[in-house]
A tleap script that builds the chain and sets N, CA, C and O, in Angstrom:
source leaprc.protein.ff14SB
mol = sequence {
  NMET ASP ARG GLU THR LEU ARG VAL GLU ARG
  ALA ARG VAL ALA ASP ARG ALA ARG SER LEU
  ARG HIE GLU LEU ASP SER LEU ALA GLU GLN
  GLN ALA LEU THR SER HIE ASP ASP GLU HIE
  ASP PRO GLU GLY VAL THR ILE ALA VAL GLN
  ARG ALA GLN LEU GLN GLY LEU LEU ALA ALA
  ALA GLU ARG GLU ARG ASP ASP LEU ASP ARG
  ALA ALA ASP ARG LEU ALA ALA GLY GLY TYR
  GLY VAL CYS ALA ARG CYS GLY GLY PRO ILE
  ALA ASP GLU ARG LEU THR ALA LEU PRO ALA
  THR THR THR CYS ILE ALA CYS ALA SER ALA
  SER ARG ARG ARG CARG
}
set mol.1.N position { -0.841 21.256 -0.396 }
set mol.1.CA position { -1.740 20.190 -0.841 }
set mol.1.C position { -2.962 20.851 -1.449 }
set mol.1.O position { -3.529 21.790 -0.891 }
set mol.2.N position { -3.342 20.354 -2.572 }
set mol.2.CA position { -4.511 20.910 -3.231 }
set mol.2.C position { -5.595 19.836 -3.404 }
set mol.2.O position { -5.379 18.658 -3.118 }
set mol.3.N position { -6.738 20.270 -3.869 }
set mol.3.CA position { -7.898 19.403 -4.038 }
set mol.3.C position { -7.601 18.220 -4.971 }
set mol.3.O position { -8.013 17.091 -4.707 }
set mol.4.N position { -6.885 18.497 -6.056 }
set mol.4.CA position { -6.578 17.437 -7.022 }
set mol.4.C position { -5.651 16.360 -6.416 }
set mol.4.O position { -5.841 15.170 -6.667 }
set mol.5.N position { -4.676 16.770 -5.642 }
set mol.5.CA position { -3.794 15.805 -4.990 }
set mol.5.C position { -4.574 14.930 -4.027 }
set mol.5.O position { -4.365 13.718 -3.982 }
set mol.6.N position { -5.457 15.522 -3.267 }
set mol.6.CA position { -6.307 14.738 -2.351 }
set mol.6.C position { -7.193 13.787 -3.132 }
set mol.6.O position { -7.376 12.637 -2.733 }
set mol.7.N position { -7.750 14.262 -4.254 }
set mol.7.CA position { -8.598 13.427 -5.083 }
set mol.7.C position { -7.842 12.193 -5.626 }
set mol.7.O position { -8.355 11.074 -5.622 }
set mol.8.N position { -6.631 12.441 -6.082 }
set mol.8.CA position { -5.827 11.349 -6.635 }
set mol.8.C position { -5.458 10.343 -5.510 }
set mol.8.O position { -5.506 9.130 -5.712 }
set mol.9.N position { -5.104 10.858 -4.367 }
set mol.9.CA position { -4.758 9.973 -3.244 }
set mol.9.C position { -5.980 9.174 -2.784 }
set mol.9.O position { -5.870 7.987 -2.478 }
set mol.10.N position { -7.135 9.824 -2.738 }
set mol.10.CA position { -8.350 9.130 -2.356 }
set mol.10.C position { -8.705 8.047 -3.362 }
set mol.10.O position { -9.144 6.967 -2.969 }
set mol.11.N position { -8.524 8.314 -4.660 }
set mol.11.CA position { -8.803 7.350 -5.698 }
set mol.11.C position { -7.868 6.128 -5.529 }
set mol.11.O position { -8.304 4.985 -5.668 }
set mol.12.N position { -6.613 6.379 -5.236 }
set mol.12.CA position { -5.640 5.299 -5.041 }
set mol.12.C position { -6.057 4.411 -3.877 }
set mol.12.O position { -6.010 3.185 -3.975 }
set mol.13.N position { -6.461 5.027 -2.784 }
set mol.13.CA position { -6.881 4.264 -1.593 }
set mol.13.C position { -8.194 3.540 -1.865 }
set mol.13.O position { -8.374 2.403 -1.428 }
set mol.14.N position { -9.099 4.173 -2.569 }
set mol.14.CA position { -10.373 3.535 -2.890 }
set mol.14.C position { -10.150 2.317 -3.807 }
set mol.14.O position { -10.825 1.299 -3.652 }
set mol.15.N position { -9.224 2.413 -4.743 }
set mol.15.CA position { -8.870 1.282 -5.580 }
set mol.15.C position { -8.312 0.131 -4.753 }
set mol.15.O position { -8.641 -1.034 -4.976 }
set mol.16.N position { -7.464 0.482 -3.797 }
set mol.16.CA position { -6.884 -0.559 -2.911 }
set mol.16.C position { -8.002 -1.231 -2.107 }
set mol.16.O position { -7.992 -2.450 -1.936 }
set mol.17.N position { -8.944 -0.461 -1.623 }
set mol.17.CA position { -10.073 -1.020 -0.853 }
set mol.17.C position { -10.911 -1.950 -1.733 }
set mol.17.O position { -11.313 -3.027 -1.294 }
set mol.18.N position { -11.172 -1.532 -2.973 }
set mol.18.CA position { -11.951 -2.370 -3.893 }
set mol.18.C position { -11.204 -3.659 -4.174 }
set mol.18.O position { -11.807 -4.732 -4.196 }
set mol.19.N position { -9.917 -3.570 -4.385 }
set mol.19.CA position { -9.104 -4.761 -4.665 }
set mol.19.C position { -9.125 -5.739 -3.472 }
set mol.19.O position { -9.258 -6.951 -3.640 }
set mol.20.N position { -8.988 -5.163 -2.259 }
set mol.20.CA position { -9.024 -6.006 -1.054 }
set mol.20.C position { -10.406 -6.630 -0.896 }
set mol.20.O position { -10.507 -7.800 -0.527 }
set mol.21.N position { -11.462 -5.885 -1.162 }
set mol.21.CA position { -12.819 -6.417 -1.061 }
set mol.21.C position { -12.996 -7.564 -2.059 }
set mol.21.O position { -13.568 -8.599 -1.719 }
set mol.22.N position { -12.507 -7.383 -3.289 }
set mol.22.CA position { -12.596 -8.444 -4.286 }
set mol.22.C position { -11.801 -9.687 -3.836 }
set mol.22.O position { -12.276 -10.814 -3.974 }
set mol.23.N position { -10.611 -9.474 -3.308 }
set mol.23.CA position { -9.819 -10.603 -2.811 }
set mol.23.C position { -10.493 -11.330 -1.662 }
set mol.23.O position { -10.448 -12.558 -1.579 }
set mol.24.N position { -11.116 -10.566 -0.779 }
set mol.24.CA position { -11.829 -11.142 0.337 }
set mol.24.C position { -13.061 -11.938 -0.135 }
set mol.24.O position { -13.354 -13.015 0.385 }
set mol.25.N position { -13.770 -11.387 -1.127 }
set mol.25.CA position { -14.919 -12.088 -1.680 }
set mol.25.C position { -14.469 -13.375 -2.369 }
set mol.25.O position { -15.124 -14.410 -2.244 }
set mol.26.N position { -13.354 -13.312 -3.095 }
set mol.26.CA position { -12.844 -14.514 -3.784 }
set mol.26.C position { -12.403 -15.574 -2.766 }
set mol.26.O position { -12.600 -16.771 -2.975 }
set mol.27.N position { -11.822 -15.124 -1.692 }
set mol.27.CA position { -11.405 -16.071 -0.633 }
set mol.27.C position { -12.640 -16.730 0.000 }
set mol.27.O position { -12.620 -17.918 0.319 }
set mol.28.N position { -13.700 -15.955 0.176 }
set mol.28.CA position { -14.933 -16.519 0.731 }
set mol.28.C position { -15.507 -17.577 -0.212 }
set mol.28.O position { -15.970 -18.632 0.222 }
set mol.29.N position { -15.469 -17.273 -1.508 }
set mol.29.CA position { -15.956 -18.256 -2.489 }
set mol.29.C position { -15.094 -19.530 -2.448 }
set mol.29.O position { -15.613 -20.645 -2.507 }
set mol.30.N position { -13.780 -19.343 -2.347 }
set mol.30.CA position { -12.870 -20.498 -2.269 }
set mol.30.C position { -13.156 -21.290 -1.021 }
set mol.30.O position { -13.189 -22.520 -1.064 }
set mol.31.N position { -13.364 -20.612 0.095 }
set mol.31.CA position { -13.647 -21.286 1.347 }
set mol.31.C position { -14.941 -22.071 1.277 }
set mol.31.O position { -15.060 -23.140 1.877 }
set mol.32.N position { -15.902 -21.546 0.551 }
set mol.32.CA position { -17.209 -22.253 0.417 }
set mol.32.C position { -17.066 -23.557 -0.369 }
set mol.32.O position { -17.853 -24.487 -0.198 }
set mol.33.N position { -16.064 -23.607 -1.220 }
set mol.33.CA position { -15.871 -24.796 -2.059 }
set mol.33.C position { -14.970 -25.854 -1.404 }
set mol.33.O position { -14.822 -26.960 -1.923 }
set mol.34.N position { -14.377 -25.506 -0.272 }
set mol.34.CA position { -13.483 -26.444 0.387 }
set mol.34.C position { -14.129 -27.044 1.615 }
set mol.34.O position { -15.199 -26.616 2.048 }
set mol.35.N position { -13.466 -28.037 2.167 }
set mol.35.CA position { -13.951 -28.704 3.384 }
set mol.35.C position { -13.965 -27.741 4.537 }
set mol.35.O position { -13.099 -26.872 4.641 }
set mol.36.N position { -14.929 -27.886 5.392 }
set mol.36.CA position { -15.008 -27.052 6.595 }
set mol.36.C position { -14.462 -27.776 7.810 }
set mol.36.O position { -14.675 -27.342 8.942 }
set mol.37.N position { -13.771 -28.860 7.587 }
set mol.37.CA position { -13.167 -29.640 8.666 }
set mol.37.C position { -11.788 -29.075 8.974 }
set mol.37.O position { -10.774 -29.653 8.583 }
set mol.38.N position { -11.750 -27.954 9.669 }
set mol.38.CA position { -10.461 -27.292 9.971 }
set mol.38.C position { -9.532 -28.161 10.795 }
set mol.38.O position { -8.312 -28.033 10.696 }
set mol.39.N position { -10.091 -29.035 11.600 }
set mol.39.CA position { -9.264 -29.889 12.449 }
set mol.39.C position { -8.370 -30.802 11.599 }
set mol.39.O position { -7.220 -31.058 11.956 }
set mol.40.N position { -8.904 -31.287 10.478 }
set mol.40.CA position { -8.144 -32.213 9.655 }
set mol.40.C position { -7.689 -31.579 8.339 }
set mol.40.O position { -7.037 -32.242 7.532 }
set mol.41.N position { -8.016 -30.331 8.116 }
set mol.41.CA position { -7.641 -29.639 6.865 }
set mol.41.C position { -6.753 -28.446 7.228 }
set mol.41.O position { -7.250 -27.395 7.635 }
set mol.42.N position { -5.455 -28.615 7.079 }
set mol.42.CA position { -4.554 -27.515 7.423 }
set mol.42.C position { -4.813 -26.269 6.592 }
set mol.42.O position { -4.515 -25.166 7.050 }
set mol.43.N position { -5.352 -26.402 5.392 }
set mol.43.CA position { -5.654 -25.234 4.566 }
set mol.43.C position { -6.814 -24.416 5.158 }
set mol.43.O position { -6.891 -23.205 4.950 }
set mol.44.N position { -7.689 -25.066 5.877 }
set mol.44.CA position { -8.822 -24.342 6.505 }
set mol.44.C position { -8.336 -23.278 7.469 }
set mol.44.O position { -8.881 -22.175 7.504 }
set mol.45.N position { -7.336 -23.591 8.235 }
set mol.45.CA position { -6.766 -22.615 9.161 }
set mol.45.C position { -6.099 -21.497 8.370 }
set mol.45.O position { -6.234 -20.326 8.723 }
set mol.46.N position { -5.384 -21.841 7.310 }
set mol.46.CA position { -4.713 -20.835 6.486 }
set mol.46.C position { -5.722 -19.884 5.882 }
set mol.46.O position { -5.505 -18.672 5.876 }
set mol.47.N position { -6.810 -20.408 5.378 }
set mol.47.CA position { -7.848 -19.523 4.790 }
set mol.47.C position { -8.431 -18.602 5.852 }
set mol.47.O position { -8.661 -17.422 5.589 }
set mol.48.N position { -8.671 -19.125 7.040 }
set mol.48.CA position { -9.209 -18.300 8.127 }
set mol.48.C position { -8.220 -17.164 8.487 }
set mol.48.O position { -8.630 -16.025 8.712 }
set mol.49.N position { -6.959 -17.484 8.534 }
set mol.49.CA position { -5.933 -16.468 8.844 }
set mol.49.C position { -5.863 -15.430 7.718 }
set mol.49.O position { -5.796 -14.229 7.980 }
set mol.50.N position { -5.878 -15.894 6.476 }
set mol.50.CA position { -5.850 -14.990 5.339 }
set mol.50.C position { -7.080 -14.055 5.354 }
set mol.50.O position { -6.976 -12.863 5.063 }
set mol.51.N position { -8.212 -14.619 5.691 }
set mol.51.CA position { -9.452 -13.839 5.735 }
set mol.51.C position { -9.338 -12.760 6.811 }
set mol.51.O position { -9.725 -11.617 6.569 }
set mol.52.N position { -8.816 -13.096 7.993 }
set mol.52.CA position { -8.668 -12.100 9.051 }
set mol.52.C position { -7.701 -11.028 8.648 }
set mol.52.O position { -7.952 -9.851 8.910 }
set mol.53.N position { -6.593 -11.390 8.015 }
set mol.53.CA position { -5.652 -10.407 7.567 }
set mol.53.C position { -6.226 -9.460 6.543 }
set mol.53.O position { -6.034 -8.247 6.624 }
set mol.54.N position { -6.947 -10.029 5.558 }
set mol.54.CA position { -7.582 -9.200 4.545 }
set mol.54.C position { -8.625 -8.273 5.121 }
set mol.54.O position { -8.746 -7.126 4.690 }
set mol.55.N position { -9.388 -8.763 6.102 }
set mol.55.CA position { -10.383 -7.907 6.746 }
set mol.55.C position { -9.737 -6.750 7.443 }
set mol.55.O position { -10.255 -5.634 7.398 }
set mol.56.N position { -8.592 -6.988 8.102 }
set mol.56.CA position { -7.855 -5.898 8.766 }
set mol.56.C position { -7.326 -4.879 7.762 }
set mol.56.O position { -7.419 -3.671 7.982 }
set mol.57.N position { -6.768 -5.379 6.655 }
set mol.57.CA position { -6.263 -4.459 5.615 }
set mol.57.C position { -7.373 -3.673 4.984 }
set mol.57.O position { -7.210 -2.484 4.709 }
set mol.58.N position { -8.514 -4.313 4.744 }
set mol.58.CA position { -9.658 -3.621 4.161 }
set mol.58.C position { -10.193 -2.534 5.116 }
set mol.58.O position { -10.495 -1.419 4.691 }
set mol.59.N position { -10.302 -2.869 6.372 }
set mol.59.CA position { -10.760 -1.884 7.353 }
set mol.59.C position { -9.832 -0.681 7.400 }
set mol.59.O position { -10.290 0.459 7.481 }
set mol.60.N position { -8.519 -0.935 7.349 }
set mol.60.CA position { -7.537 0.171 7.362 }
set mol.60.C position { -7.658 1.019 6.103 }
set mol.60.O position { -7.570 2.245 6.183 }
set mol.61.N position { -7.856 0.401 4.948 }
set mol.61.CA position { -8.014 1.154 3.703 }
set mol.61.C position { -9.280 1.985 3.726 }
set mol.61.O position { -9.290 3.122 3.254 }
set mol.62.N position { -10.349 1.424 4.272 }
set mol.62.CA position { -11.636 2.172 4.343 }
set mol.62.C position { -11.486 3.343 5.322 }
set mol.62.O position { -12.041 4.412 5.068 }
set mol.63.N position { -10.757 3.180 6.429 }
set mol.63.CA position { -10.531 4.289 7.359 }
set mol.63.C position { -9.716 5.400 6.672 }
set mol.63.O position { -10.006 6.589 6.807 }
set mol.64.N position { -8.667 4.955 5.919 }
set mol.64.CA position { -7.850 5.944 5.233 }
set mol.64.C position { -8.645 6.718 4.197 }
set mol.64.O position { -8.478 7.930 4.062 }
set mol.65.N position { -9.512 6.026 3.464 }
set mol.65.CA position { -10.363 6.670 2.468 }
set mol.65.C position { -11.282 7.689 3.157 }
set mol.65.O position { -11.443 8.804 2.661 }
set mol.66.N position { -11.882 7.319 4.290 }
set mol.66.CA position { -12.757 8.203 5.035 }
set mol.66.C position { -11.993 9.416 5.580 }
set mol.66.O position { -12.500 10.537 5.576 }
set mol.67.N position { -10.743 9.165 6.055 }
set mol.67.CA position { -9.896 10.265 6.545 }
set mol.67.C position { -9.607 11.254 5.426 }
set mol.67.O position { -9.595 12.464 5.652 }
set mol.68.N position { -9.369 10.736 4.198 }
set mol.68.CA position { -9.096 11.599 3.074 }
set mol.68.C position { -10.331 12.398 2.680 }
set mol.68.O position { -10.226 13.547 2.251 }
set mol.69.N position { -11.509 11.779 2.828 }
set mol.69.CA position { -12.759 12.515 2.587 }
set mol.69.C position { -12.893 13.681 3.560 }
set mol.69.O position { -13.279 14.783 3.169 }
set mol.70.N position { -12.573 13.434 4.827 }
set mol.70.CA position { -12.638 14.504 5.843 }
set mol.70.C position { -11.591 15.580 5.539 }
set mol.70.O position { -11.838 16.768 5.745 }
set mol.71.N position { -10.411 15.152 5.043 }
set mol.71.CA position { -9.391 16.129 4.691 }
set mol.71.C position { -9.873 17.041 3.567 }
set mol.71.O position { -9.641 18.250 3.590 }
set mol.72.N position { -10.547 16.446 2.584 }
set mol.72.CA position { -11.112 17.249 1.487 }
set mol.72.C position { -12.169 18.238 2.011 }
set mol.72.O position { -12.261 19.376 1.549 }
set mol.73.N position { -12.947 17.780 2.967 }
set mol.73.CA position { -13.933 18.675 3.594 }
set mol.73.C position { -13.251 19.855 4.297 }
set mol.73.O position { -13.694 20.999 4.193 }
set mol.74.N position { -12.144 19.545 5.026 }
set mol.74.CA position { -11.373 20.593 5.697 }
set mol.74.C position { -10.807 21.580 4.686 }
set mol.74.O position { -10.821 22.792 4.900 }
set mol.75.N position { -10.307 21.034 3.577 }
set mol.75.CA position { -9.743 21.901 2.532 }
set mol.75.C position { -10.814 22.857 2.007 }
set mol.75.O position { -10.575 24.056 1.861 }
set mol.76.N position { -12.003 22.306 1.725 }
set mol.76.CA position { -13.112 23.126 1.215 }
set mol.76.C position { -13.557 24.177 2.218 }
set mol.76.O position { -13.970 25.271 1.832 }
set mol.77.N position { -13.473 23.850 3.512 }
set mol.77.CA position { -13.912 24.768 4.560 }
set mol.77.C position { -12.821 25.757 4.967 }
set mol.77.O position { -13.079 26.698 5.718 }
set mol.78.N position { -11.586 25.540 4.465 }
set mol.78.CA position { -10.485 26.446 4.805 }
set mol.78.C position { -9.701 26.048 6.037 }
set mol.78.O position { -8.881 26.824 6.528 }
set mol.79.N position { -9.946 24.826 6.552 }
set mol.79.CA position { -9.245 24.401 7.767 }
set mol.79.C position { -8.166 23.345 7.504 }
set mol.79.O position { -7.568 22.815 8.441 }
set mol.80.N position { -7.930 23.054 6.264 }
set mol.80.CA position { -6.898 22.054 5.976 }
set mol.80.C position { -5.518 22.615 6.284 }
set mol.80.O position { -5.215 23.764 5.963 }
set mol.81.N position { -4.681 21.785 6.914 }
set mol.81.CA position { -3.333 22.213 7.247 }
set mol.81.C position { -3.248 22.932 8.586 }
set mol.81.O position { -2.199 23.481 8.924 }
set mol.82.N position { -4.320 22.938 9.345 }
set mol.82.CA position { -4.353 23.557 10.660 }
set mol.82.C position { -4.474 22.437 11.700 }
set mol.82.O position { -5.379 21.606 11.622 }
set mol.83.N position { -3.567 22.422 12.660 }
set mol.83.CA position { -3.547 21.377 13.663 }
set mol.83.C position { -4.827 21.411 14.506 }
set mol.83.O position { -5.235 22.457 15.012 }
set mol.84.N position { -5.440 20.239 14.636 }
set mol.84.CA position { -6.670 20.143 15.435 }
set mol.84.C position { -6.414 20.278 16.927 }
set mol.84.O position { -7.348 20.543 17.683 }
set mol.85.N position { -5.177 20.106 17.371 }
set mol.85.CA position { -4.901 20.233 18.800 }
set mol.85.C position { -4.457 21.622 19.203 }
set mol.85.O position { -5.016 22.201 20.136 }
set mol.86.N position { -3.459 22.173 18.518 }
set mol.86.CA position { -2.890 23.432 18.947 }
set mol.86.C position { -3.311 24.614 18.090 }
set mol.86.O position { -3.112 25.766 18.476 }
set mol.87.N position { -3.900 24.331 16.910 }
set mol.87.CA position { -4.344 25.393 16.021 }
set mol.87.C position { -3.234 25.964 15.166 }
set mol.87.O position { -3.484 26.881 14.383 }
set mol.88.N position { -2.028 25.465 15.282 }
set mol.88.CA position { -0.900 25.925 14.477 }
set mol.88.C position { -0.892 25.265 13.121 }
set mol.88.O position { -1.692 24.374 12.838 }
set mol.89.N position { 0.027 25.717 12.286 }
set mol.89.CA position { 0.076 25.127 10.946 }
set mol.89.C position { 0.719 23.752 10.955 }
set mol.89.O position { 1.601 23.468 11.766 }
set mol.90.N position { 0.264 22.899 10.038 }
set mol.90.CA position { 0.887 21.598 9.807 }
set mol.90.C position { 1.859 21.760 8.650 }
set mol.90.O position { 1.485 22.267 7.592 }
set mol.91.N position { 3.075 21.343 8.834 }
set mol.91.CA position { 4.100 21.522 7.816 }
set mol.91.C position { 3.706 20.867 6.496 }
set mol.91.O position { 3.115 19.788 6.482 }
set mol.92.N position { 4.043 21.539 5.368 }
set mol.92.CA position { 3.739 20.991 4.066 }
set mol.92.C position { 4.334 19.611 3.871 }
set mol.92.O position { 3.705 18.748 3.258 }
set mol.93.N position { 5.550 19.387 4.387 }
set mol.93.CA position { 6.179 18.071 4.266 }
set mol.93.C position { 5.350 16.979 4.949 }
set mol.93.O position { 5.216 15.867 4.439 }
set mol.94.N position { 4.803 17.324 6.105 }
set mol.94.CA position { 3.942 16.365 6.808 }
set mol.94.C position { 2.670 16.103 6.041 }
set mol.94.O position { 2.219 14.960 5.959 }
set mol.95.N position { 2.091 17.129 5.484 }
set mol.95.CA position { 0.853 16.968 4.680 }
set mol.95.C position { 1.111 16.171 3.419 }
set mol.95.O position { 0.245 15.425 2.961 }
set mol.96.N position { 2.310 16.326 2.850 }
set mol.96.CA position { 2.664 15.549 1.639 }
set mol.96.C position { 2.776 14.084 1.995 }
set mol.96.O position { 2.300 13.220 1.258 }
set mol.97.N position { 3.409 13.800 3.130 }
set mol.97.CA position { 3.586 12.387 3.567 }
set mol.97.C position { 2.301 11.786 4.079 }
set mol.97.O position { 2.020 10.615 3.824 }
set mol.98.N position { 1.514 12.569 4.800 }
set mol.98.CA position { 0.259 12.116 5.414 }
set mol.98.C position { -0.858 13.112 5.097 }
set mol.98.O position { -1.209 13.928 5.950 }
set mol.99.N position { -1.417 13.061 3.899 }
set mol.99.CA position { -2.387 14.082 3.485 }
set mol.99.C position { -3.634 14.211 4.371 }
set mol.99.O position { -4.267 15.266 4.392 }
set mol.100.N position { -3.985 13.155 5.094 }
set mol.100.CA position { -5.172 13.227 5.928 }
set mol.100.C position { -4.878 13.595 7.382 }
set mol.100.O position { -5.793 13.640 8.204 }
set mol.101.N position { -3.624 13.854 7.702 }
set mol.101.CA position { -3.286 14.120 9.085 }
set mol.101.C position { -4.024 15.371 9.624 }
set mol.101.O position { -4.323 16.312 8.889 }
set mol.102.N position { -4.293 15.330 10.915 }
set mol.102.CA position { -5.014 16.447 11.536 }
set mol.102.C position { -4.141 17.148 12.580 }
set mol.102.O position { -4.579 18.118 13.199 }
set mol.103.N position { -2.904 16.661 12.779 }
set mol.103.CA position { -2.065 17.263 13.799 }
set mol.103.C position { -0.683 17.611 13.263 }
set mol.103.O position { -0.178 16.964 12.346 }
set mol.104.N position { -0.084 18.637 13.846 }
set mol.104.CA position { 1.273 19.005 13.513 }
set mol.104.C position { 2.222 17.961 14.124 }
set mol.104.O position { 1.801 17.149 14.948 }
set mol.105.N position { 3.466 17.981 13.731 }
set mol.105.CA position { 4.412 16.981 14.212 }
set mol.105.C position { 4.611 17.110 15.726 }
set mol.105.O position { 4.759 16.098 16.411 }
set mol.106.N position { 4.618 18.319 16.249 }
set mol.106.CA position { 4.822 18.495 17.696 }
set mol.106.C position { 3.681 17.855 18.491 }
set mol.106.O position { 3.930 17.181 19.490 }
set mol.107.N position { 2.457 18.056 18.069 }
set mol.107.CA position { 1.315 17.480 18.796 }
set mol.107.C position { 1.270 15.965 18.605 }
set mol.107.O position { 0.946 15.235 19.543 }
set mol.108.N position { 1.592 15.482 17.398 }
set mol.108.CA position { 1.618 14.042 17.160 }
set mol.108.C position { 2.704 13.376 18.019 }
set mol.108.O position { 2.482 12.303 18.579 }
set mol.109.N position { 3.853 14.004 18.117 }
set mol.109.CA position { 4.979 13.480 18.922 }
set mol.109.C position { 4.586 13.461 20.402 }
set mol.109.O position { 4.866 12.489 21.104 }
set mol.110.N position { 3.954 14.505 20.867 }
set mol.110.CA position { 3.546 14.579 22.251 }
set mol.110.C position { 2.550 13.495 22.575 }
set mol.110.O position { 2.600 12.886 23.644 }
set mol.111.N position { 1.630 13.252 21.630 }
set mol.111.CA position { 0.640 12.190 21.821 }
set mol.111.C position { 1.274 10.827 21.942 }
set mol.111.O position { 0.864 10.010 22.766 }
set mol.112.N position { 2.287 10.579 21.110 }
set mol.112.CA position { 2.985 9.282 21.149 }
set mol.112.C position { 3.762 9.125 22.443 }
set mol.112.O position { 3.829 8.021 22.985 }
set mol.113.N position { 4.335 10.168 22.939 }
set mol.113.CA position { 5.107 10.088 24.212 }
set mol.113.C position { 4.205 9.767 25.390 }
set mol.113.O position { 4.645 9.131 26.348 }
set mol.114.N position { 2.956 10.194 25.336 }
set mol.114.CA position { 2.033 9.931 26.452 }
set mol.114.C position { 1.584 8.466 26.493 }
set mol.114.O position { 1.111 7.989 27.525 }
set mol.115.N position { 1.730 7.764 25.387 }
set mol.115.CA position { 1.293 6.351 25.363 }
set mol.115.C position { 2.188 5.486 26.082 }
set mol.115.O position { 1.958 4.279 26.152 }
savepdb mol mol.pdb
quit
C-alpha cells in the first residue's frame, strides 16, 4: 500500500460522506416542509427512520475517513502495515482489502473469538 492508494481511498470515502451529508440535509429540508403530525402522517415516521439510517451511514463514513487519515500518518511515520497488537506484519492482501486496518488477521480473529 502506498501513499497514493491511501489518498485515493480517502477521497472516495470523503466523497461518500459529503454525499450522505447532502442527502441528510435535503431530508431535513423535506421534513421541514411536511407536517410534523407523525401520529397521523405515516410519511413522518418514514422520514425519521431514513434520517436515523443516514446519520448512521454518515457516522460510519466519517470514522472510515478518520481511520484512513491515521493510516496515512502511520505510513509517513514508518509504522504502516505493523500490527498494533503483536507487532508483526499485516499481510498485503489484508491491507489491500482494509487499508486502514491496524491488526493482522491472527489478532483480529482472536479479538472476534473473545466477543
